[in-house]
DRENFI-810759 format. One record per residue (C-alpha): residue in one letter; x, z, y. Coordinates in steps of 0.5 Angstrom, whole numbers, padded with zeros to 4 digits, always signed. Each point is the difference from the previous one (the first is absolute). Example, Ala and Ser with C-alpha at 12.3 -4.5 7.8 and 13.67 -1.06 7.14 Angstrom:
BEGIN
a+0025+0016-0009;s+0002-0002+0007;
END
This chain:
BEGIN
m-0141+0120-0090;a-0002-0006+0005;t-0006-0003-0001;p-0001-0007-0001;v-0002-0001+0007;n+0006+0003+0003;m+0004-0004-0004;q-0003-0006+0002;k+0001+0002+0008;r+0007+0002-0002;l+0001-0007-0003;a-0003-0003+0006;w+0004+0004+0005;f+0007-0002-0004;l-0002-0007+0000;t-0002-0001+0007;v+0007+0004+0002;t+0003-0005-0005;m-0003-0006+0003;l+0002+0002+0007;v+0007+0001-0002;i+0000-0006-0003;f-0003-0004+0006;g+0005+0004+0005;l+0006-0002-0004;a-0003-0007+0000;g-0001+0000+0007;r+0007+0003+0001;i+0003-0006-0004;a-0004-0005+0003;w+0003+0003+0007;i+0007+0000-0002;q+0000-0007-0003;f-0004-0003+0005;g+0001+0004+0006;e+0007+0003+0000;g+0003-0005-0006;q+0004-0004+0005;r+0003+0005+0004;l+0002+0004-0007;s+0002-0006-0003;n+0005-0001+0005;r+0002+0007+0000;v+0002-0001-0007;k+0004-0006+0001;d+0004+0003+0005;q+0001+0006-0004;v+0003-0005-0006;s+0003-0005+0004;e+0004-0002+0006;s+0001-0006+0004;r+0006-0003+0002;v+0002-0007+0004;m+0004-0004-0003;q+0004-0006+0003;s+0001-0007-0004;p+0007-0003+0001;r+0002-0004+0007;g+0001-0007+0000;t+0007-0003-0001;i+0004-0002+0006;y+0004-0007-0001;d+0005-0004+0004;r-0002-0007+0001;n+0003-0002-0007;g-0004+0005-0004;q+0006+0005+0000;q-0003+0007-0001;l+0001+0005+0006;a-0005+0005-0001;v-0003+0002-0006;s-0005+0006-0003;s+0000+0003-0007;l-0004+0006-0003;n+0004+0006+0000;k-0002+0007-0003;s-0001+0005+0005;l+0000+0008-0003;y-0005+0005+0001;a-0002+0007-0002;d-0005+0005-0001;p+0003+0006+0002;q-0005+0004-0004;e+0002-0003-0007;v+0007+0001+0002;k+0003+0006-0005;d+0007+0001+0004;i+0000-0002+0007;d+0007+0002+0001;g+0003-0003-0006;l-0004-0007+0001;a+0003+0000+0007;a+0007+0001-0003;l-0001-0005-0005;l-0003-0006+0005;s+0004+0001+0006;p+0007-0003-0002;v-0004-0006-0003;l-0005-0001+0006;g+0005+0001+0005;v-0004+0005+0003;t+0002+0008+0001;a-0003+0005-0005;a-0003+0004+0006;d-0004-0006+0003;i-0003-0001-0007;k-0001+0007-0001;e-0004+0000+0007;r-0004-0006-0002;l-0002+0003-0006;t-0002+0007+0003;d-0004-0003+0006;g-0007+0002-0004;a-0002-0008-0001;r-0002-0002-0007;f+0003-0007+0001;v+0007-0001+0004;w+0005-0006+0000;l+0007+0002-0002;k+0003-0007+0001;r-0003-0007+0002;t+0002-0006-0003;l+0006+0002-0005;e+0005-0005-0002;p-0001-0002-0007;d+0006+0004-0003;v-0002+0006+0004;a-0007-0001-0003;k+0003+0000-0007;a+0004+0006+0001;v-0006+0004+0002;s-0004-0002-0006;a+0006+0002-0004;l+0000+0007+0003;i-0008+0000-0001;k+0001-0001-0007;d+0006+0004-0002;h-0002+0006+0004;q-0007-0001-0002;l-0002+0001+0008;t-0007+0000+0002;g-0004-0001+0006;l+0004-0007+0002;g-0002-0007+0000;f+0001-0007+0003;i-0004-0005+0004;e+0002-0007+0001;e+0001-0002+0007;s+0003-0006+0004;k+0007+0000+0002;r+0003-0005+0005;y+0007-0003-0002;y+0005-0004+0004;p+0004-0003-0005;n+0005-0003+0006;d+0001+0007+0003;n+0001-0001+0007;l-0001-0008+0001;a-0005-0001+0005;a-0001+0007+0000;q-0003+0000+0007;v-0004-0006-0001;l-0003+0003-0006;g-0001+0008+0002;f-0002+0005-0005;v-0006+0003-0004;g-0001+0008+0000;t-0002+0004-0006;d-0008-0001+0001;d+0001-0008+0000;v+0000+0000+0008;g+0004-0005+0003;l+0004+0003+0005;e+0005-0005+0003;g+0001-0008+0001;l-0004-0004-0004;e-0002+0005-0005;m-0004+0003+0006;s-0003-0006+0004;l-0002-0003-0006;d-0002+0006-0004;k-0008-0002-0001;v+0002-0007-0003;i+0006+0003-0004;k-0004+0006-0002;g-0003+0001-0007;q-0007+0002-0002;i-0002+0007+0001;r-0004+0003-0006;k-0002+0007-0001;q+0001+0003-0007;v-0004+0005-0003;i+0004+0005-0004;a-0003+0004-0005;t+0001+0008+0000;d-0002+0006-0004;s-0004+0005+0003;y+0005+0004+0003;g+0002-0007+0004;t+0006-0001-0004;p+0002-0008-0001;i-0001-0002-0007;f+0006-0004+0000;q-0001-0005-0006;s-0006-0002+0004;i+0003-0002+0007;f+0004-0004+0003;s+0000-0006-0004;f-0001-0004+0006;i+0000-0007+0000;p+0000-0004+0006;e-0006-0004+0002;k+0004-0005+0005;k+0006+0000+0003;g+0001-0002+0008;r+0002-0007+0002;s+0007-0002-0001;i+0004-0003+0006;y+0004-0005+0001;l+0005+0000+0006;t+0004-0005+0004;i+0006+0004-0001;d+0005-0004-0005;s+0004+0006-0003;n+0006-0004-0001;i+0001-0001+0007;q-0003+0007+0002;y+0006+0002-0005;i+0005-0004+0004;v-0002+0002+0007;e+0000+0008-0002;r+0007-0001-0003;a+0003-0004+0006;l-0004+0006+0005;d+0003+0005-0004;a+0007-0003+0001;a-0001-0001+0007;m-0002+0007+0001;a+0006+0003-0004;k+0005-0005+0004;t-0003+0001+0007;g-0003+0008+0000;a-0006-0002+0002;k-0006+0005+0000;t-0005-0004-0002;g-0001-0008-0002;t-0006-0005-0001;v+0000-0007-0003;i-0006-0004+0000;i+0000-0007-0003;m-0006-0005+0001;q-0002-0007-0002;p-0002-0003+0007;k-0005-0005-0003;t-0004+0005-0004;g+0001+0007+0004;e+0002+0003-0007;i+0005+0005+0000;l+0005-0001-0005;a+0004+0007+0001;m-0001+0006+0004;a+0005+0005+0000;s+0001+0007+0004;r+0006+0005+0000;p+0000+0006-0002;t-0004-0001-0006;y-0002+0004-0006;n-0003+0000-0007;p-0007+0000+0000;n+0000+0003-0007;q+0003+0006+0003;f-0003-0001+0007;g-0001+0008+0001;s+0008+0000+0000;y+0001-0004+0006;s-0002+0002+0008;s-0006-0004+0003;e+0005-0004+0004;a+0003-0003-0007;w-0008-0002-0001;k+0000-0004+0007;n-0001-0008+0000;r+0004-0001+0006;a-0001-0008-0001;v-0008+0002+0003;s+0001+0007+0003;d+0006+0000+0004;v+0000-0003+0007;y+0006-0001+0004;e+0003-0005+0006;p+0002-0006-0004;g+0005-0002+0005;s+0003-0007+0000;t-0004-0002-0006;f-0006+0000+0005;k+0003-0006+0004;a-0002-0005-0005;v-0007+0002+0002;i+0002-0001+0008;a+0003-0006-0002;a-0006-0003-0003;a-0005+0002+0006;a+0005-0003+0005;l+0001-0007-0004;e-0008+0000-0002;e-0002+0001+0008;g+0006-0005+0002;k+0003+0005+0004;v+0007-0002-0003;r+0003-0006-0003;p+0006+0001-0006;d+0005-0004+0004;e-0002+0004+0007;r+0006+0003+0003;f+0001+0007+0002;i+0005+0004+0005;d+0002+0006-0004;k+0003+0006+0005;g+0000+0005-0006;y-0005+0004+0003;v-0007-0001+0004;e-0003+0005+0005;v-0008+0001-0001;s-0004+0005+0004;g+0006+0004+0001;r+0002+0000-0007;r+0007-0003-0003;i-0001-0004-0006;q+0007-0002-0003;n+0002-0004-0006;w+0001+0003-0007;s+0007-0002+0000;g+0001+0002+0007;e+0003-0007+0002;s-0002-0006+0004;y-0001-0007-0003;g+0000-0004+0006;n-0004-0006+0000;v-0004-0001-0007;p-0006-0004-0003;f-0006+0004-0003;t+0003-0002-0007;e+0006+0005+0002;i-0005+0005+0003;i-0003+0001-0007;k+0006-0001-0004;n+0004+0005+0003;s-0006+0004+0002;i+0002+0001+0007;n-0005+0005+0004;t+0000-0003+0007;g-0002-0007-0003;f-0006+0004-0003;v-0002+0004+0006;e+0000-0006+0004;v-0005-0004-0005;g-0004+0006-0001;l-0001+0001+0007;r-0002-0008+0001;v-0005+0001-0006;g-0003+0006+0003;a-0003+0007-0002;a-0007-0002-0002;k+0002-0006-0004;l+0006+0003-0003;t-0005+0006-0003;s-0005-0005-0002;y+0005-0004-0004;a+0003+0007-0003;r-0007+0002-0002;a-0001-0007-0003;f+0006+0001-0004;g-0004+0006-0003;f+0004+0005+0004;g-0004+0006+0003;k-0005+0001-0006;t+0000+0001-0008;t+0001-0006-0004;g-0005+0002-0005;i+0004+0000-0006;e-0003+0004-0006;l+0005+0006+0001;p-0002+0006+0003;g+0004+0003+0006;e+0001-0006+0004;a+0002+0001+0008;e-0003-0004+0005;g+0007+0000+0004;l+0000+0000+0008;l-0001-0005+0005;f+0000+0000+0008;d-0007-0001+0004;p+0002-0006+0004;r-0004+0003+0006;e+0004+0006+0000;m+0007-0004-0001;r+0005-0001+0006;d+0006-0005+0000;s+0005+0005-0004;d-0005+0001-0005;t-0001-0008-0001;a+0008+0000+0000;t+0001+0005-0006;m-0006-0003-0004;s+0004-0006+0000;i+0006+0003-0003;g-0004+0004-0005;q+0000+0007+0003;s-0006+0004+0003;i-0005-0002-0006;a+0000+0002-0007;v-0002-0004-0006;t+0000+0001-0008;p+0005-0003-0005;l-0006-0004-0003;q-0003-0003+0007;l+0007-0002+0002;t+0001-0004-0007;a-0007-0003+0000;a+0002-0003+0007;i+0006-0003-0002;a-0004-0003-0006;a-0005-0003+0005;i+0006-0003+0003;a+0002-0003-0007;n-0007-0002-0001;d-0001-0005+0006;g-0002+0005+0004;v-0006+0003-0004;l-0001+0007-0001;l-0002+0003-0007;k-0003+0006-0002;p+0006+0004-0004;r-0003+0001-0007;i+0003+0004-0006;i-0006+0000-0005;k-0001-0007-0004;e-0006+0001-0004;y-0004+0006-0004;r-0001-0001-0007;n-0006+0003-0005;e+0002+0005-0006;d-0001-0006-0004;g+0005-0004+0004;t-0005-0005+0003;l+0001-0001+0007;a-0004+0004+0005;e+0002-0002+0007;t+0006-0004+0003;f+0002+0000+0007;d+0002-0007+0004;p+0005+0000+0006;v-0004+0002+0006;v+0002-0004+0007;v+0000+0005+0006;r+0001-0006+0005;q+0004-0005+0002;v+0005+0003+0005;i+0005-0005+0002;s-0001-0008-0001;p+0004-0003-0006;e+0005-0003+0005;t+0002+0006+0004;a+0001+0004-0007;r+0004-0006-0003;t+0004+0000+0007;l+0001+0008+0000;t+0002-0001-0008;v+0006-0005+0002;l+0002+0005+0006;l+0000+0006-0005;e+0004-0004-0005;k+0006+0000+0005;v-0001+0008+0000;v+0002+0000-0007;h+0005-0006-0001;e+0004+0001+0007;g-0003+0006+0003;g+0000+0008-0001;g-0004-0001-0006;k+0006-0004-0004;l+0001+0006-0005;a-0007-0002-0002;t+0002-0007-0003;v-0003-0001-0007;k+0005-0005-0003;g-0003-0007-0002;y-0006+0002+0004;r-0003-0001+0007;f-0003+0006+0003;a-0002+0002+0007;g+0000+0007+0003;k+0001+0005+0006;t+0004+0006+0000;g-0002+0007+0003;t+0003+0006+0003;a-0004+0005+0003;e+0001+0007+0003;k-0004+0005-0004;l-0006+0004+0004;n+0000+0007+0000;p-0006+0002-0004;n-0001+0006+0005;g-0001-0005+0005;g+0004-0001+0007;g+0004-0006-0002;y+0006-0001-0005;l+0004+0004-0005;a+0007-0002+0003;g+0005-0003-0006;h-0006-0001-0004;y-0002-0007-0002;i-0004-0005-0004;a+0003-0006-0003;s-0004-0006-0003;f-0001-0007-0002;a-0006-0004-0001;g+0001-0007-0003;f-0003-0006-0004;g+0001-0006-0004;p+0002-0005-0003;v-0002-0003+0007;d-0002-0006-0002;d-0005+0003-0005;p+0000+0008+0002;q-0002+0004-0007;v+0002+0007+0002;a+0000+0004+0007;a+0004+0006+0000;l+0001+0006+0004;i+0006+0005-0001;v+0000+0007+0004;l+0005+0005+0000;d-0002+0006+0004;d+0006+0005+0003;p+0006-0003-0003;s+0007+0003+0001;g+0005-0003+0003;i-0001-0008+0001;y-0007-0001+0002;y-0001-0007+0002;g-0005-0004-0004;g+0004-0006-0001;t+0005+0004-0003;i-0003+0005-0005;a-0007-0003-0001;a+0001-0007+0000;p+0005+0000-0006;v-0006+0004-0004;f-0004-0006+0002;s+0005-0005-0003;d+0001+0004-0006;i-0007+0001-0002;m-0002-0008+0002;t+0006-0002-0004;q-0003+0003-0007;v-0008-0001+0002;m+0002-0008+0001;r+0002+0001-0007;v-0006+0004-0003;l-0005-0005+0003;n+0004-0006-0002;i+0001-0003+0007;h+0005-0006+0000;p+0005+0001+0005;d+0002-0006+0005;g+0003-0006-0004;g-0005+0001-0005;s+0004+0003-0005;y+0000+0007-0003;i+0005+0005+0002;v-0001+0003-0007;p-0002-0004-0006;p-0008-0001+0000;v-0004+0004-0005;k+0000-0002-0007;t-0006-0002-0004;v-0004+0005-0004;e+0003-0004-0007;s+0007+0001+0002;l+0000+0007+0003;v+0005+0003-0005;p+0005-0005-0001;s+0005+0001-0006;d+0006+0003+0005;v-0004+0006+0002;p-0001+0004-0006;t-0006+0004+0000;s+0003+0005-0005;p+0007+0000+0002;g+0005+0003-0005;p+0005+0006+0001;p+0003+0000+0007;p+0007-0003+0000;e+0006+0004+0003;v-0001+0000+0008;p+0007-0002+0004;y+0002+0005+0005;g-0004-0001+0007;h-0006-0004-0004;i-0007+0001-0001;l-0004-0002-0006;v-0006-0004+0002;p-0007+0004-0003;a-0005-0004-0004;l-0006-0001+0005;a-0005-0003-0004;g-0007+0002+0001;k+0001+0005+0006;s-0004+0000+0006;i+0004-0002+0007;r+0000+0007+0002;e+0003+0002-0007;a+0005-0006+0000;g+0002+0001+0007;d+0001+0008-0001;t+0005-0002-0006;l+0004-0005+0003;h+0001+0004+0007;e+0002+0007-0004;l+0005-0004-0003;g+0003-0003+0006;l-0002-0007-0001;t-0004-0005+0004;f-0007-0001-0001;v-0003-0007+0001;p-0007-0001-0002;v-0004-0006-0001;g-0007-0001-0001;t-0005+0006-0002;g-0003+0004-0006;m+0005+0002-0005;v+0007-0002-0002;a+0001-0006-0004;k+0007-0002+0001;q+0006+0002+0003;s+0006-0004+0003;v+0005+0004-0004;a-0001+0002-0007;p+0000+0007-0002;n+0006+0004-0002;t+0004-0005+0004;p+0006+0004+0004;v+0000-0002+0007;k+0003+0003+0007;p-0004+0005+0004;g-0004-0004+0005;t-0001-0006-0004;e-0007-0004+0001;i-0005+0000-0005;i-0006-0005+0000;v-0006+0003-0003;y-0006-0004-0001;f-0007+0002-0001;e-0006-0003-0003;s-0007+0003+0000;v-0003+0003-0006;n-0007+0000+0003;t-0001-0007+0002;n-0008+0001-0002;l-0003+0006+0004;p-0006+0003-0004;g-0006-0004+0002;g+0004-0005+0004;
END
């Protein structure tokens, strides 16, 4: 039996050990709390949460009139936790037809060992709805949705090369989407997702992602109505001539603003992956080619400005000229005899331009070419712009000066040539081409606007006006007659050039580039344009196949811009006021269609349609579309359900439905 003394000793030892254990635990807890606390806390967070980078929608791209060209929306993306999926084979079979992904691909993703896998990003609403129904009907586990931003192009291929497109991860890959990616991109936000102890996302807690801030919206100088006119005319020209590629640019000479820019072949940016990279290419800024006779306008400008030629000076043309052992003949193979310089320009006589170019000299010609913007990029906001190619005047022989004088042995981009022609129209002042009008913040307030940028005065106003008179003769009396715009005075220059061998070593036999560059109306130039048809089949002269395209486009553009023809009266009636847009003789809700006489077509109701929709509708029916104004259809010259013969001209009036832009 233990004595009281022993009991006290045992109790003392027990208390001592207990106190040591308590102090030890306390120390350990303190160490964990203050020494290892942060590390362990982070470890726990890593085990029960996961972070994902989320992107708010990109800003909208509008045309100059506020029409949407590119928009973003939040779409659901489907993901899965493979460890929560009960039947991988069954799930793959169910999802495959709905997602448009093979069952084998889905199964491969679900068996790669990850706890989080994407099954398909940015689903269309109907597809997301169908997947949700499958989850509910089959009680599927391990699936969830995340909302992500998806880019849409509501006009399909309209201005496709200008706009470009966006990849899955919201990265601009072509066009303005790429060059302005930092401006237009929405705000990036890291989203923390709660998971269980096994790392499985807790679906109810997720991806309630609300964008904090959209990217800036962009207003372009492009007019979607004019862009549509240009693209339809270019498509028709491509089909008629069999050209391999084509380009059209329309620019305002007094502001440098691009109203339309089109390239062919083209693509639909909503399905960009279905097209080759050649279709993505914006040929207006990236293609280089020998301009041929369109460049003679620049040669004439230099010669007139330097006083090396007078409009009434006479030349003796033998049909050919020999320079440094090289024989250069007229494109027609003919001799014109004793002719004034006005005829040299009007009939694009090579021998006369060679003589004038040699008078100016290699150094001066190259200096003027560079002053007009050739040999370097224009600095437009589009990616992939080429510089072109000019001679080094120190290495030029007389034969090089001669070929340069007729637009050969140099290379330019379509945009450079358009800007140069616009400079002649603008009293000799070269402006920087622009395609961005302004930036706006998410709330619609103006963030930044862009004014015309004067590059330099290339030639005097007097020289520019003299040259304009000479170029007007090309259209009304010379090789550019087919470019005539009825009721208006236009100036311009045709071009036909042999196509360079892309592998080097001269030209491709039997391959040509046909073009026409012009501007007008000459009394007050509002537009300058360039038409380029590359490698047409059969007839290849610019005055024969490119000039008519110019006439077709400009006839419609004059109406869209409401520019009076000479004489002060409109070819078509002026646009009506807002108060009388829907007269009683054009019903908005027509009754049952009447019987259609044989060989006739019923005129459709166009009210509320865009210029693209109205144009497509009329062209598909075989009717002639004449647009007036911009915006949406407000009136048509022939009432809906009226029987007319194929080819009948339907004048369609447009009015803007967005006259007050946000924040404006």
